[in-house]
C-alpha positions as CSV (number, residue, x, y, z in Angstrom):
1,M,-26.7,74.9,40.2
2,S,-30.5,75.1,40.0
3,V,-32.8,76.5,42.6
4,M,-34.3,73.0,43.1
5,T,-30.9,71.8,44.4
6,M,-30.5,74.8,46.8
7,N,-32.1,75.4,50.2
8,A,-34.8,77.7,48.8
9,L,-37.6,79.0,51.1
10,D,-41.2,77.9,50.3
11,D,-44.0,80.4,50.1
12,A,-44.9,80.2,53.8
13,Q,-41.3,80.6,54.9
14,L,-40.8,83.5,52.6
15,A,-44.0,85.2,53.8
16,A,-42.8,84.7,57.4
17,R,-39.5,86.4,56.6
18,V,-41.3,89.4,55.1
19,A,-43.6,89.7,58.1
20,Q,-40.6,89.9,60.4
21,D,-39.8,93.3,58.9
22,I,-43.2,94.9,59.2
23,P,-43.3,97.2,62.3
24,D,-46.0,97.1,64.9
25,G,-48.9,99.3,64.1
26,S,-48.2,99.5,60.3
27,Y,-50.9,99.8,57.7
28,V,-50.0,97.4,55.0
29,N,-51.4,96.5,51.5
30,L,-50.8,93.0,50.2
31,G,-50.6,92.4,46.5
32,I,-52.2,89.5,44.7
33,G,-50.5,86.1,44.7
34,K,-47.6,85.2,47.1
35,P,-47.9,88.5,49.2
36,T,-51.3,87.4,50.6
37,Y,-49.5,84.7,52.7
38,V,-47.9,87.5,54.8
39,S,-51.0,88.1,56.8
40,A,-50.8,84.7,58.4
41,H,-47.3,85.2,59.7
42,V,-47.4,88.4,61.7
43,P,-45.2,87.8,64.8
44,K,-47.1,87.2,68.0
45,G,-47.8,90.4,69.9
46,R,-47.5,92.6,66.9
47,E,-50.5,94.4,65.4
48,V,-50.6,95.0,61.6
49,I,-53.6,96.5,59.9
50,F,-54.1,95.1,56.5
51,H,-55.7,97.1,53.7
52,S,-57.3,95.7,50.5
53,E,-57.8,98.0,47.6
54,N,-61.3,96.8,46.9
55,G,-62.5,98.6,50.0
56,M,-61.5,97.0,53.3
57,L,-59.3,98.1,56.2
58,G,-58.7,95.4,58.8
59,V,-58.4,92.3,56.7
60,G,-58.3,89.3,59.0
61,P,-57.0,85.8,58.6
62,T,-58.1,83.4,55.9
63,P,-61.4,81.6,57.1
64,E,-61.5,77.9,57.8
65,P,-62.9,75.8,55.0
66,G,-66.7,75.9,55.1
67,T,-66.9,79.1,57.1
68,E,-66.3,81.5,54.2
69,D,-68.5,84.6,53.9
70,L,-69.1,85.0,50.2
71,E,-69.2,88.8,50.5
72,L,-65.8,89.0,52.2
73,I,-62.9,88.9,49.6
74,D,-59.7,90.8,49.1
75,A,-58.5,92.3,45.8
76,S,-57.2,88.9,44.7
77,K,-60.7,87.4,45.2
78,R,-59.4,85.4,48.1
79,Y,-61.8,84.8,51.0
80,V,-60.9,86.7,54.1
81,T,-62.3,87.5,57.5
82,A,-62.8,90.9,59.1
83,A,-60.5,91.8,62.1
84,P,-62.1,93.5,65.1
85,G,-62.8,97.1,64.2
86,A,-62.6,96.5,60.4
87,A,-64.0,99.2,58.1
88,F,-65.6,98.9,54.6
89,F,-65.7,101.7,52.1
90,E,-66.1,102.4,48.4
91,H,-63.3,101.9,45.9
92,S,-62.6,105.6,45.5
93,D,-61.9,106.0,49.2
94,S,-59.6,103.0,49.1
95,F,-57.6,104.5,46.3
96,A,-57.5,107.8,48.1
97,M,-55.8,106.1,51.0
98,M,-53.3,104.5,48.7
99,R,-52.6,107.7,46.7
100,G,-52.6,110.0,49.8
101,G,-49.8,108.3,51.7
102,H,-52.0,106.7,54.3
103,I,-50.6,103.2,53.8
104,D,-47.1,102.5,55.3
105,I,-46.0,99.5,53.3
106,A,-47.1,97.6,50.2
107,V,-45.9,94.0,49.6
108,L,-46.1,93.2,45.9
109,G,-45.2,90.4,43.6
110,A,-43.0,91.0,40.6
111,Y,-42.0,89.6,37.3
112,Q,-38.8,91.7,37.2
113,V,-37.0,94.2,39.4
114,A,-34.1,96.3,38.1
115,E,-31.1,97.2,40.2
116,N,-32.3,100.9,40.4
117,G,-35.6,99.8,41.9
118,D,-37.7,99.8,38.8
119,L,-40.7,97.4,39.1
120,A,-42.4,95.4,36.5
121,N,-45.3,93.3,37.9
122,W,-47.7,93.2,34.9
123,A,-47.3,92.2,31.3
124,T,-49.4,91.7,28.2
125,L,-47.7,88.6,26.8
126,D,-50.7,86.2,27.0
127,E,-53.8,85.4,29.0
128,T,-51.8,84.1,32.0
129,Y,-50.6,87.6,32.9
130,P,-52.7,90.4,34.5
131,P,-54.3,92.3,31.7
132,A,-53.3,95.8,33.0
133,V,-51.3,97.5,35.6
134,G,-54.2,97.9,38.0
135,G,-53.9,99.3,41.5
136,A,-50.2,98.5,41.8
137,M,-49.5,101.8,39.9
138,D,-51.3,103.7,42.6
139,L,-49.5,101.8,45.4
140,V,-46.0,102.4,44.1
141,V,-46.7,106.2,43.8
142,G,-48.5,106.7,47.1
143,V,-46.9,104.2,49.5
144,P,-43.5,105.1,50.8
145,T,-42.1,101.6,51.3
146,I,-42.4,98.9,48.7
147,F,-41.4,95.4,49.5
148,V,-41.2,92.9,46.7
149,M,-41.8,89.2,47.4
150,M,-40.9,86.7,44.6
151,R,-39.0,83.7,43.4
152,H,-35.4,84.6,42.6
153,V,-35.6,83.1,39.0
154,N,-38.3,82.2,36.5
155,R,-39.3,78.5,36.0
156,D,-36.8,78.3,33.1
157,G,-34.0,79.5,35.4
158,S,-33.7,83.0,33.8
159,P,-33.1,85.8,36.3
160,K,-35.7,88.2,37.6
161,L,-33.3,90.6,39.2
162,L,-31.9,92.6,36.3
163,K,-29.8,95.5,35.2
164,S,-32.9,96.9,33.6
165,C,-36.5,95.6,33.1
166,S,-37.7,94.3,29.8
167,F,-41.4,94.2,30.8
168,P,-43.7,97.2,31.0
169,L,-42.9,99.2,34.2
170,T,-45.3,99.6,37.1
171,G,-43.1,102.3,38.7
172,L,-39.6,103.9,38.3
173,G,-37.2,103.4,41.2
174,V,-39.9,102.5,43.7
175,V,-38.7,99.2,45.3
176,S,-37.2,99.5,48.7
177,R,-36.3,95.8,49.5
178,V,-36.6,92.5,47.6
179,Y,-37.4,89.2,49.4
180,T,-36.7,86.1,47.3
181,D,-36.5,82.4,48.2
182,L,-32.7,82.7,48.1
183,A,-31.9,86.1,49.6
184,V,-33.0,89.5,51.0
185,L,-31.7,92.5,49.0
186,D,-32.0,96.2,49.6
187,V,-32.2,98.6,46.6
188,T,-29.6,101.3,47.1
189,P,-28.2,104.1,44.8
190,E,-25.4,101.7,44.0
191,G,-27.6,98.8,43.2
192,F,-28.7,95.6,45.0
193,R,-27.1,95.2,48.4
194,L,-27.2,91.9,50.2
195,V,-29.0,91.9,53.5
196,E,-29.0,88.1,54.1
197,L,-28.8,84.8,52.3
198,T,-31.1,81.9,52.9
199,D,-29.4,79.3,55.0
200,G,-27.5,76.9,52.8
201,C,-27.1,79.4,49.9
202,S,-23.8,81.1,49.1
203,L,-23.3,84.5,47.6
204,E,-21.6,83.0,44.5
205,E,-24.5,80.7,43.8
206,V,-27.1,83.5,44.2
207,Q,-25.0,85.9,42.1
208,A,-24.9,83.3,39.3
209,M,-28.7,83.5,39.2
210,T,-28.8,87.3,39.2
211,E,-28.1,89.4,36.2
212,A,-27.4,92.6,38.2
213,C,-24.4,92.7,40.6
214,I,-25.0,92.0,44.3
215,L,-23.1,94.3,46.6
216,T,-22.0,93.3,50.1
């Protein structure tokens, strides 16, 4: 069965699911791509302080079309707003926050995640991939909790949750939890352990799209 025939979450639904697990008062870095959607889905009444590695703490919601400030962008070059009390600083200070353990959670995209928590979210295959590992390397070393948000399989149906990664690694054993359009999985010493399935998906269907074994 293909993902297209299953009840897979769209990007907004997946971002909302990730946002549910971010505690009140957390300092959070959002990676480029799908993770940037998370900031729009923080549950009502919960305060989350978003950090951008290009030098901003207190990243606010995406501006309405036509109201963009051309000088306010995040690390993925997406237009953002400044939340009340936001701070701006140079790149070196931003990376000191990341490396020094001052960020609680990083939500990153990934090309591959291995069952032991190895992360591969950059590659040099062609011009469609990021050209280097970038700030993700600093995030996975300095941030204690790494959430990965991604599609469960590639466009050709090949698995992204593997026994071992074949792409260049961003970090060894760094992933805490994986959120896909089909399931939420914790990374444990024994491998991937199922937290929940997307409504309408069965464990057998999801396992068939996963190279590594899913424990229950």
